[in-house]
C-alpha positions as CSV (number, residue, x, y, z in Angstrom):
1,M,104.4,121.0,167.4
2,Q,104.1,124.6,168.1
3,I,102.8,125.4,164.7
4,N,100.2,122.5,164.8
5,D,99.0,123.9,168.0
6,K,98.5,127.5,166.6
7,R,96.8,125.9,163.6
8,L,94.5,123.9,165.9
9,D,93.6,127.0,168.2
10,F,93.0,128.9,164.8
11,A,90.7,126.4,163.4
12,S,88.8,125.9,166.7
13,R,88.3,129.6,167.0
14,R,87.1,130.0,163.5
15,T,84.7,127.2,163.9
16,L,83.2,128.7,167.1
17,L,82.7,132.0,165.1
18,L,81.4,130.5,161.9
19,G,78.7,128.6,163.8
20,A,76.0,127.7,161.3
21,A,76.7,130.6,158.9
22,S,75.6,130.2,155.4
23,L,76.7,132.4,152.4
24,L,74.6,134.0,149.8
25,L,77.1,133.8,147.0
26,S,74.5,135.1,144.5
27,G,71.2,136.8,144.6
28,C,70.3,140.5,145.3
29,A,69.6,142.9,148.1
30,N,66.0,142.3,147.9
31,S,66.1,138.7,149.2
32,P,63.3,138.2,151.7
33,S,65.4,135.6,153.8
34,V,68.1,138.2,154.1
35,F,65.9,140.9,155.4
36,N,64.0,138.7,157.6
37,A,67.5,137.8,159.2
38,L,68.2,141.6,159.3
39,K,64.9,142.4,161.0
40,A,65.4,139.9,163.7
41,A,68.9,141.0,164.3
42,R,67.7,144.8,164.5
43,Y,65.2,143.7,167.0
44,T,67.8,141.6,168.9
45,F,70.4,144.4,169.1
46,S,68.0,147.4,169.4
47,G,68.6,149.6,172.5
48,L,72.0,147.8,173.1
49,P,74.4,150.0,171.4
50,D,77.1,150.0,174.1
51,K,76.7,146.3,175.3
52,P,78.9,143.5,174.1
53,V,77.4,141.3,171.4
54,T,77.1,137.8,172.9
55,R,77.8,134.6,171.0
56,K,74.2,133.5,171.3
57,Q,72.9,136.6,169.7
58,V,75.3,136.1,166.6
59,S,74.4,132.3,166.3
60,N,70.9,133.3,165.9
61,I,71.6,134.9,162.5
62,P,71.9,132.4,160.0
63,Y,74.4,134.5,157.8
64,A,77.9,135.7,157.8
65,T,77.6,138.8,159.9
66,I,79.6,142.1,160.7
67,S,78.7,145.0,163.0
68,A,79.6,148.5,161.9
69,K,79.5,151.7,164.0
70,I,80.1,155.3,162.7
71,G,81.8,157.4,165.4
72,R,79.7,157.3,168.6
73,G,76.6,156.4,166.8
74,P,74.6,153.1,167.3
75,R,75.8,149.8,166.1
76,S,74.2,148.3,163.0
77,I,74.3,144.7,162.0
78,L,75.2,143.7,158.4
79,V,74.6,140.4,156.9
80,L,76.3,139.0,153.7
81,D,74.1,139.4,150.7
82,R,76.4,138.2,148.0
83,K,80.0,137.8,146.9
84,T,81.4,139.0,143.5
85,K,84.8,137.7,142.8
86,E,86.8,138.9,145.9
87,D,84.2,141.5,146.9
88,Y,81.8,140.8,149.9
89,H,78.7,143.0,149.8
90,W,77.3,143.4,153.4
91,I,73.8,144.9,153.7
92,S,71.9,146.5,156.8
93,A,68.3,146.6,157.5
94,D,68.0,150.1,156.1
95,R,69.8,149.0,152.9
96,A,73.1,150.7,153.4
97,V,75.8,148.5,151.9
98,I,79.6,148.1,152.7
99,V,81.5,146.2,150.2
100,T,84.9,144.7,151.4
101,R,87.7,143.1,149.6
102,N,90.1,141.2,151.9
103,G,89.0,143.4,154.8
104,R,89.3,146.7,153.1
105,I,86.4,148.9,152.4
106,V,86.2,149.4,148.5
107,K,82.7,150.5,148.0
108,T,79.7,152.0,150.1
109,Y,76.1,152.8,149.4
110,G,73.7,154.8,151.5
111,F,76.1,156.8,153.5
112,P,76.3,160.6,153.5
113,E,79.2,160.3,151.1
114,N,80.2,157.1,149.4
115,I,83.2,155.3,147.8
116,K,81.9,154.2,144.3
117,Q,85.1,152.4,143.3
118,T,88.6,151.4,144.5
119,Q,91.6,150.5,142.3
120,L,94.7,149.1,144.0
121,S,98.1,149.9,142.3
122,G,99.7,146.5,142.8
123,A,99.2,143.9,145.7
124,D,97.0,145.3,148.7
125,P,99.1,144.7,152.0
126,V,95.7,144.4,153.7
127,N,95.2,141.1,151.7
128,R,96.5,138.6,154.4
129,T,100.0,140.0,154.7
130,L,99.8,142.5,157.4
131,H,100.6,139.9,160.2
132,E,103.9,139.4,158.5
133,L,104.9,143.2,158.7
134,T,108.3,143.8,160.1
135,T,109.0,147.0,158.6
136,D,106.9,149.9,157.4
137,R,105.2,149.4,153.8
138,T,103.7,151.6,151.3
139,S,100.9,151.3,148.9
140,S,98.7,153.4,146.7
141,R,95.3,153.2,145.3
142,T,92.7,155.5,143.6
143,I,89.0,156.0,144.4
144,D,86.0,157.4,143.0
145,T,83.6,159.1,145.3
146,D,80.1,160.7,144.9
147,S,81.3,163.8,146.7
148,G,81.8,166.2,144.1
149,N,82.0,163.2,141.5
150,R,85.7,162.8,142.0
151,F,87.2,160.1,139.9
152,G,90.7,158.6,140.1
153,L,91.5,160.1,143.5
154,K,94.9,159.0,144.4
155,V,95.6,157.9,147.9
156,D,99.0,157.0,149.3
157,S,99.4,154.6,152.2
158,R,102.1,153.8,154.7
159,F,101.6,150.7,157.1
160,E,103.1,150.7,160.4
161,L,103.3,147.8,162.8
162,L,102.0,148.6,166.3
163,G,102.3,145.1,167.8
164,P,100.3,142.2,169.1
165,R,96.7,142.8,170.7
166,E,94.3,140.4,172.0
167,I,90.7,141.4,171.2
168,N,87.4,139.9,172.1
169,I,84.6,139.5,169.6
170,A,81.2,138.1,170.7
171,E,82.7,136.2,173.6
172,I,85.7,134.9,171.7
173,D,89.3,135.9,172.4
174,I,91.5,136.5,169.2
175,K,95.0,137.1,169.0
176,T,95.9,139.8,166.6
177,V,98.4,142.1,165.1
178,L,97.5,145.8,165.1
179,V,98.5,147.6,162.1
180,K,98.1,151.4,161.4
181,E,97.7,152.7,157.8
182,V,98.5,156.4,157.3
183,N,96.7,157.7,154.3
184,T,97.3,160.9,152.3
185,S,95.5,162.3,149.3
186,S,97.5,165.4,148.3
187,T,94.9,166.3,145.5
188,I,92.3,167.3,148.0
189,N,94.6,167.8,151.0
190,W,93.1,165.0,153.0
191,S,95.0,163.0,155.6
192,F,93.5,160.2,157.6
193,T,94.6,157.0,159.5
194,N,93.0,153.5,159.4
195,Y,93.6,150.7,161.8
196,Y,93.5,146.8,161.3
197,W,93.5,144.0,163.8
198,V,94.5,141.2,161.8
199,D,94.8,137.5,162.9
200,A,98.2,136.8,164.2
201,F,98.2,133.4,162.1
202,D,96.9,134.2,158.7
203,G,96.3,137.9,158.5
204,F,92.4,137.9,158.3
205,V,91.1,141.2,159.3
206,W,88.7,140.7,162.4
207,K,88.4,144.3,163.4
208,S,89.1,147.7,161.5
209,T,88.7,151.4,161.8
210,Q,88.3,152.9,158.2
211,H,87.5,156.2,156.8
212,I,85.1,156.5,153.9
213,A,84.9,160.4,153.7
214,R,86.1,163.7,155.4
215,S,82.4,164.7,156.3
216,F,81.8,162.1,159.0
217,P,83.8,159.8,161.5
218,P,85.4,156.6,160.5
219,V,83.6,153.2,160.4
220,D,84.3,150.6,163.0
221,I,83.8,147.1,161.7
222,E,84.0,143.9,163.6
223,V,83.5,140.4,161.8
224,L,81.0,138.6,164.1
225,K,80.6,135.6,161.9
226,P,83.2,135.3,158.9
227,P,82.3,133.9,155.5
228,V,83.1,130.4,154.9
């Protein structure tokens, strides 16, 4: 009975967050409908960088949606433009793009420095398993960046469980597990820490703080309306 209740709670919460979202599983970044939605979203959220996003505001955007914020900068709204295999391409009104794979940022475009490619060595713990974490886990990946045209830059990770956290996204309370990912790239003497707030039931990444490059602060992401 307890498991069924958890599943019901999860399904109800996901339904509320989805609303009437639709996916663009094919297409391109020049889709007029996508940019019309982005223009409307930018108008809706302009001047409100520090105020909570409301469920009504999110419901008015007819696509899967995330918010992204760099350091203390303003919040940007990105909508899902397309999906290629496991990669979700989120685009902003000024054509910046964040590509996520199971919640991890694997590519970016339009930032001061960008990740051009990410290759995981084995299974990525971020892929729906962090909620099951009981002891530290390790992983490694390689990234290509446009800073200095570095290719195959190895990054070693260690995941640490920080415990349960309840977060609120657009007026919906979500029970999550917070996990810290300590990253090191010895080749360029770069160490950084990412954080993931994952659903306590299935490991879906609702919120994260992830580094793209050393030259600017990490990107804070919240999933306002998840893909179907």
